[in-house]
N, C-alpha and C positions, 0 to 999 in steps of 0.2 A: 511624543513630545518633540516637535520641530524636526522630525526625521527627514522630511522632504526638502529642507532648506539647504541652500549651498553654503559654503564656508563664510562668505561675507555677510549674508543675511543672518546666519546663525550667530555670528559674533555680535552683530548689531542688537539682535533680540536679547542675547545673554547679557550684553553690556547694559541694556536698559533695565533688565531684571535686577542685576547686582547694584546698579545705581539706585534704584527704588528701595530695595531692601536695606541698603546701607543707610539711606536717609531715614527709613523707618526706625532703624536702631538708634538714631540720634534724636528721635522725637522727645525722649525724656532723658535729661542729663542732670543728676542730682549733686554733681560736684564739678569742679573745673576739668577733671580728667577722665572720669569713669562714666561710660554710657550705662543705660539701664541693663538689668540682668537677663535680657534675652536679646541676643545679637543675631538676627535672622541671616545676616550676610554669611556667617560661618556655615550654617546648614545648607544655604543655597550654593555657595562656591564649591563645597565638598561634593554635594550631590551632582551638580552640573559638570564638574571636572571628572567625577567618577563615570558619568554617562558618556561625555563627548571627548574626554582626553585632551591632548595637547592642542588640537585644532580649535578648541574653545578658549585657550589661554588669553589671546589678545582681548577678547570681549570681557573676560573675567577681570583681568588686571585693570583695564581702562575704566570699566564701570565702577569698581571699588575705589580706585585712586581718585577719580574726579568727584565722586560722591563724598569721600572723606574730606577732600580739599574744600569743597563748597560748604559742607556742614560745619567744619571747624572755623572757616572764615566768618560765617554768619553767627554761630551759636557760642563760640568759645573765644574769650579775650586772651589771645596769646600772640607772640611774635610771628611774623610771616615765615621765617626760616623754620620755626618749630612746627608750624602748621604743615609746611611742605614735607619736612623730614618725618613727622609723625604719620602723615598720610602714607608715605612710602613704606615705613616700618609696618604699619597696620596691614597694608596690601601684601607685603612680603610674608608677614606672619600667616595671613589667610591662605596664601598660595602654598606655603610649606605644609600647613595642615592638610590641604587637599592632596598634595603629593604623597604624604605619609599615609593617609587613610587609604588611598587607592593601592598603595604598595602592600599594606598589611591586610587588606580585605580584597582578595583577588576576584571574588564574585559574590553577588547576592541574588538569591532566587527564592521562590515560594518554598521549595523543599528545604534549603539550607537554613532559612530563618526559623523554620519549625524545629530545628535541632537545638536542644538545650545548650549543648556544648558550643555550637556556632553562634547562638544568640548571646551567650555570655562573652564570647570572643568579640563580637560586634560591639557590645556595650563597653568592654575593656578598651578596645582600640579607640572608641569615641572619647573615652575619658583621657586616654594618653594624648591624643592630638589636641584635646582641649587644654590640657596642662601645658603642652609645648607652645601652643599659640599664646596662651596667657602669659607664660614666662617671657616670651619675646616682647610682647606689647607692653606689659606692666614694667618690665626691667627698663625699657626705653623711657617710659613715663617717669619712673622713679629717678633715673639718672638725669633727665633733662628738665623736669618740672619740680624737683625737690620735694617730692611727696614723702610723707612720714608714715603712710599706711600701706606698706608694701604687701604684707600677708593678707590683710583685710581686702585690699583691692584685688589681689591675685585670686582669692577664694571666690569673690563675686564674679570675676572674669571667667574663671574655670566653669562655674555654674552656668553663666550666660552662654558660653560656647557649647558646653555639653548638652544643655537642654535644647539648643538650636539644632544640633545634629540629630537628636532623638526626634524632634518635631518635624524637621524639613528634609534631611538628607535621605532617609529611607523611603519616604513617600515619593520623592523625586525619582529615585532609582526604579522603584516598582512601577511608577507611572510610565516611565520610558519603555519598560519591557512589556507591560501588560495592559496599558490603556491604548485604545485606538483613537477615540475622540472623547472630549468632555461630554458632548451632547450628540446623540445619534438621530433624534427625531424632534419635530416641533413640540410634540407632547412632552418629551423629556426636557426640552428647553424651558417650557412654562413651569414644569415641576421643579426644575433646578433653581430657576429664578425665584419661585415661591419660597423654597427652603432658605435661600440666601437672605431674602427679605425678612422672613421669620427669625432667622438666626441673628440678623442685625438688630431687629427690634428687641429681642431678649438680651442681646449684648448691651444695648442701651439701658435696659432696666437693671442689669447687673452692675454696670460700670458707671451709671448715672449718679445723681446725688444720693439716691437711697442706698446704693451698694448692698442690696439685699442678697445675701449669699444663698437664699432659698431658691433663687432662679437658676442656680448652677446645675441643679438636677435636670432642668429643661434643656440647658445647653448640652449637657452630657447626652441626653436622649437624642437631641438633634445630630450630634456627632455620630451616634450609633446608627441612626436612620440613614444618614448620608453615606456611611460606609457600606450599608446593605444595598442601597438603591443606585449609588453613583460610583464614579471612578476615584482613583487615588488623587487625581487633580482636584477633585472637590474637597478632599480632606485638607490639601494644601491651601485651598482658597479660604476655608473656614479658619484655619490657623492664622492666615494673614489678617482676615477681618477681626478676629479676636484681639490680635496684637494692636492693630490700628485703633480699635475702639478704646481699649484700656489706656493706651498712650495718650490719645486725645483728651480723655476725661481727666487723666492725671495731670496733664499740662495745665488745665483750667481748674483743677481742684483747689478749694479754698483752705489752705494751711492744714493738710492732713496731719494727724498726730504722729503717725509712724509710716512714712511714705515707703521706705525700703521694705518693711515687713509686708505691706500691701502688695508691692510689686513682686516680691518673692512668692507670696501666696498665689497670686494670679498666674504666675509662670508655672508653679507646681500643678495647678489645676489644668493648665493648657497641656503640659507634658502628659499628665494622666489621661485626659480626654483624647488627645491626639493619638497616643500610643494604644489605648484600648480600641479606638476606632480602626487604627491601622491593623491591630491584631485580628479584629473581626473581619476586616477586608481580606487579610491574608488567608484566614480560614475559609471564607467564601470562595476566594480564587482557587484555593487548594481543592475544595470540593468540586468546583467547576472543572478544574484541570483533570481531576480523577474521573469525573463523568465523561469528559471528552476522550480521555485515554481509554476508558471502558468502552465507549461507543466506537472508538477507533479499533480497539481490540476485537469487538464484535464484528466490525466490518472486515477486519483482516482475517478473522476466523471464517467468515462467510466466503471471502475471496479464496481462502485456502481450501475450503470444502468444495467450492465450485470447481476450482482448478484440479483438485484431487479426483473429482468425478470425471472430468475430461481425461485425466491421465489414465484412470481405470478403463474408461471407454477406449482410449487409444491402445491400451495394453491388450484389449480383446480384438483389435483389428490389425490384420497383417498389412504391411505396406505393399505398394505395387512392386512386384518382383521384377518387372521389366525395366525399372529405372533405379538409379542409385538412391534417389530420395524423392519422395512425392511432395508436391506443393501443398496438398491438403494437410499433410502431417506438419509441415513447417508453419503453415498458417495457424493451425490449432495451437502449436507450441508458442507462436508469437502472441496469440491472444491471451494465453496463460501469463506470459510476461507482462503484457499490458495490464492485466488484472491484478497481478501479485506485486509488481514493483512500483516504486513511487518516484517523485521528484523529477519528472520530465513532462514536457508538454507535447512534443512531436516524436514520432517513431516511424521507422520504415524497415521492411524486410525485403531482401533481394537475394537472387540466386544466380549462379553461373549458368548461362544458356548459350551453348556453342561459343561464338567469339564475342559475345557481348553480355552485359548484365541485364537482368530483368527484375523489376520490382513487382512483387506478387501480393503485398499487403502493406498497409500504412495506417498511422493514427495521426490525424491532424492535417496531413498532406493530401494532395490529390494524386491518385495512382497514375493517371494519364500524364500529368505534368512531370512527375519524376521520370517516367519512362521516355518522355520526349527529350529531356535534357541529359539524363545519365544513361547512356547506352554504349559507351566506349569501354570495352573490356581491358584494353592495354593500359589506359591511364588510371584505372581504378586501384585503390589501395587494398591489396589482399594480404598484407603483412601482419595484420592485427590478430595474432593467434589467441591472445587473452584480452579481456575487456580493458580498455584504457581511456582515460579522460583526454579528450582532444580540446586543448585550450585555445586553439586558433582555427576552428572549423571553417570560418569564412575564407581563410587563405587557401585551405585545401580545396574547397569547392571552386574558388576562383581559378586555381591551378588546373583543376579537372575540366572546367567548362570553357575556359579561355574567353573568347569573344561573346559567348552566350551568357556569361555571368551577369551582366547588367540587366539582361532580359529576365533572368531567373529571379533577381532581387525584387522585381515588380510583383511577384506572386507571394513571397513570404518575407517576414522580417529577418534581420541578420541573426545568426546563431551566436549565443554566448558561450556555450560549451556543448560537447557531445560525448557520450560513451558509446564506443563502437567495438564490435568484435566479429570475427569471422567464424563460420561454422565448419568444423573439421570432422570428417569421419575417417579415423586413423590419420593418415597423412594427406588426405585429399580434401581440398576446400570445396564446399558445395554451395556456400552462400554467406550471408552476413546480416547483421542487424545494427541499427543506429538509433540511439535514444537522445533527443536533442532538447536543449533549453534555449529559449530565445532571449535576445537583449531586452532590457526593460523589466525583467521579472526578478523576484526575490530568490528564486531557486539557485542553488549552486550544488554541483556534484561534490561528494566527499569520498574519502577512502572507504567508508562503510558502503556507499552506493556501489563502488567498484567491486567490493567483496560480494555484495548481493548479486550483482550481474555475473560475477565469476561462478558463484554457486549455481545460478540458474543455467549458465552455459554448460557446466559439468552435468547437471541433471538432464538437460536436453540431449547432449551427446551420448551420455550413458544410456538414456532411454532409447535413443535410436539404435545404438549398438546392440542393446538387448533385443529390440524388435528385429533388427537385421539378422542377428544370430537365430532368433526364433523362426524367422522366415527360412533361413538355411536349414535349420533342424527339421522344420515341417516339410520342406521340399525333399530333404533326405528321407524322412519317414514315409512320405507319400510315394517316393520312388521305390522304396523297399517294399511297401505293401503292394503297389501295382506290379512290381516284378514277381512277387510271390503269387499273386492272383493269376498273372499271365503264365507263370510256370505251371500252376494248377490247371489252367485251361489247356495247356499242351497235354496234360494228363487226360483231360476230357476232350476227345477228338471233335465232338460235335458242338461245343459251346465256346469256341474262341471268341473273345470280345464280349461275351454275354454279360459278364459282371459290370463292365464299363457301360454297357447299354442300360442295364437296370439302374446303375448309379445316376446316369444322365436323366433318364425318365423320372426317377424318384425325386431328383432335385427339382425338375420342372413342375411336376405335379404338386410338390410341397409348396413351391412358390405360388402356383395357381390357386392353391387352397388358402393362401394368405398366412402361412405359418411363419414363426419367428426365424431369425437368422440361425439360431442354434439348431432348431428343428430341421431346417433346410440342410445344414451341415451334416447332421446325424443321418438324414435320409440318404444323402449322397454316399457317405462312407459305409453305411449299412448295406447299400446296394453293391458297393465294391467288394465287400467281404461276405455277402449273404450265402454264398455256396462254398465257403472255405472248409466246411465240415465234410465235403466230399472226399477230402484227402484220407478220410478214415474208411472209405468204401472201396471195395475191390475194383480195379480198373476193368476187369472183365464185365462186371455188372454195369459200370458207368458207360462203357463203350459197346454194349451188346446191341447189335443191329436189329434184332427181332424183339418181339413183345416180351416183357419181363414176367417171370413167374411170380406167384404170390409171395414166396419166400424172398425172392430178389427185391420185390417192391418194398417188403418190410425192411430190408437192409437200406434201400434208398431213403426211406422215411426217417432214418436215424441221422441223416446228415445235418438237419438243423440243431439237433442236440450236440452232435460232435462239434459243430461250429461254435455253439454256446460255450462248450467246455474249453475250447482253444482260446476264445476271446476273453472269457471271464477271468483268466489267469492274470490279465493285465488290468491294473487299477484304472487306467484311462479308458479302457474299452468295455467296462462292465455294462454300461447302459446300452451300447451298440450290441453287445452280446445278447441282451434280452430281446432286442428287435429282430436279430437274426434267428433266434430260437423259434419265434412265432410267425415267421413270414409265410408259412404254409397253413396257418389256421384259416378256417372258413367263417364267414359271417354267421352262418346258420349253426355253427358248432360241430360240423362234420369233418373238420380239418385235423391236422396233426402238428406237434406231438401231444399236446395237452387237451385238445378238443375245446379250446376257448371259444366263446360265443359273443357276438355283438361288441359292445364297447369295452368288454374285458380284454379284447385284443389291443395291444399297444397301437397307437395311431400310425407310427412309422412302419410297423409290421403290416398294417392294413394297406399302406401305400406300396410297400414292397411286393405284396401279394398280387396287386393289379399289374405293376410294372414288370414283374417276373413273368407273368403269363403273357403279357403283350410282347415282350422280347422273344419268348419261346415261339409264339405264333408267327412272328415276323421273320424268323430265321428257319433254316432247314434243319429238321430233326429226323432221326432214323424211323420214328413211328408216325410222322406227320409231315405233310407238305407245307410250304410257305403260304400264309394267308395274306390276302390283300388288306388294306386299311379298312375297307368297307366290311369285310368278313370279320376282322378283329372288332370293329365297332359293334356289329351285331352280337358277337360273343359276349362282349362286356355288358351290353344292354340286357342280354338274356340272363346272365348269371349275377347281375347286380341285385343285392339283397339276399342272395343265397351263398354263392362262393365269395363274392366280392363285397366289401363295405360300400354302401351307397355313395358316400361323400367322395372318396378318392375315385370311385368308378365314374361319377358324374364329371369330375375334373378331367379324367382321361378321355371321356367322350368328347368334351369341349376341345381338348388338345388335338384329338384326331380330326374333328370336324373343321378345325381351323387350318388343317393341312400341315400342322407342325410335325406329325409323325412321319408323313411322306417326305417332308423336307429333311428331317434328320437322317433317314435311311438313304435318301438320295445323295447327300454329302458324304455319308459314312462309306457307302459302297460305290459311289460315283456312277450310279445308274438310276 
């Protein structure tokens, strides 16, 4: 309701409204001093002042005063000074009522009006301001016009103001907060116009010569339909039509027997109809509000679930250990922020890069434009350790860009507010984020937004710290395992580096087979520790240069079981322990230790079996010479389907034919 008007236009519109409603109040005057028992001005001035406050006072005061002055000059036979003074007092009385009402009722909303306690308080305050206004006006009339009916006039005046507040004030307030427009489409316009015409026709039938009160049920039905289909403004419109119609007919009525009783009855009907319609409208708005909140909650839950999935995915991925922080990690966390947080239009993500800043992602902006203008490391603000609302972002941008600022303005509108914060890992700044609102929008950042961004920043930094610690722990564990394996290989004079070779080959074959990231990971680490069980075998047997005896070979065949027993003691290595146990099983069931056959052999164990043999054939052993890649290829082809599982064997054959095995050993041994 008039939200987009400037102060001058707003006061003109409000002045015209109060001028009109004041004249409507004077349509019927049944004595020299007392207007009819529904005074629309009171409801309108309280409602409009409640909504627009002090900036609307000029229009309110001028509209009421001029209308009182004009109406009393035309309709009432009194002295000029009394007309002027009475108009002033009536205006002051209405303004005082508006001030008191706004002071005693700090806010009206769909939720508060549904509270029984607050509803009674609203009615009580309405009655209080009605009494105060009536006392001011009637006392002045009694003192200046020698009226002998003070209490009678006072009671009528209180009822007129009280009923006006109930009929007009609350719909005006709700209309301001919850109505966008009276009519949204051409169809709605036709429908609204049809209802107004129908209502006017039935008002004529009710208030015309017949005065048939049976038609009131139809008026009541129309009020209810309007409240369901249209806005709060339409309820106000029906109220105005109702009052105008019955005032017009009462003016031209031919000597009614009890005019005051009729007016009282008509006003009672209006109060009931209008408030029931208002109550229905509030219920409907409340349901719509709850539906919107429910839909918003569903969307928020979906956002949260989507973001949680990303977080879980991130938790399973180690960051790049060669840099302090990876751009991909920051971009994913930035996208989580875009998805989870609200009340911004534009956003950007930037990192420190050598002696300048670099934008790596954005929302609403163009990445190339940002990197073109903002690349000076020295002039950038890196002091924002916690999220903070920047109330003058344009000044900061102008300070940073200098002469380039005017050119930058041609790309984007001016900023209204920003929330910015830098990204810290311990004490080191690694980057920052900015979330911006542009001028001309209804958004504004609040302390709640700052709290939300602060929580997000803590989550992001904590998550990175966790990942960073996880990286360091994994590096430490990896180094420990590799050190143990290399120590073991010193124990085995002939297999130095063998475990790392098997790990490398197993990883490559698993990738070539299209296995999952987890399976590739398990293939690599199973290769690293596949011979760890040899620690339980005598070094004389391990390093014997001649052919092993049958008894010695039986001892060697125990090393997969020993490895299983060592690894199985760790909860994290139980699965790898199983792969190690069966890496000497044969596809035809003639392997060891359990004689598993075919698909009963774990897939990772099948891969280890092929890669272990390839590594053994490619390096010098006491019982066999080094084989060329072609010789290894023939061995794999020969024993595929007997010793080796066909699938990993085929993958190894492709690996060799592509020259990747020769390339690996060339780089490994520099020959």
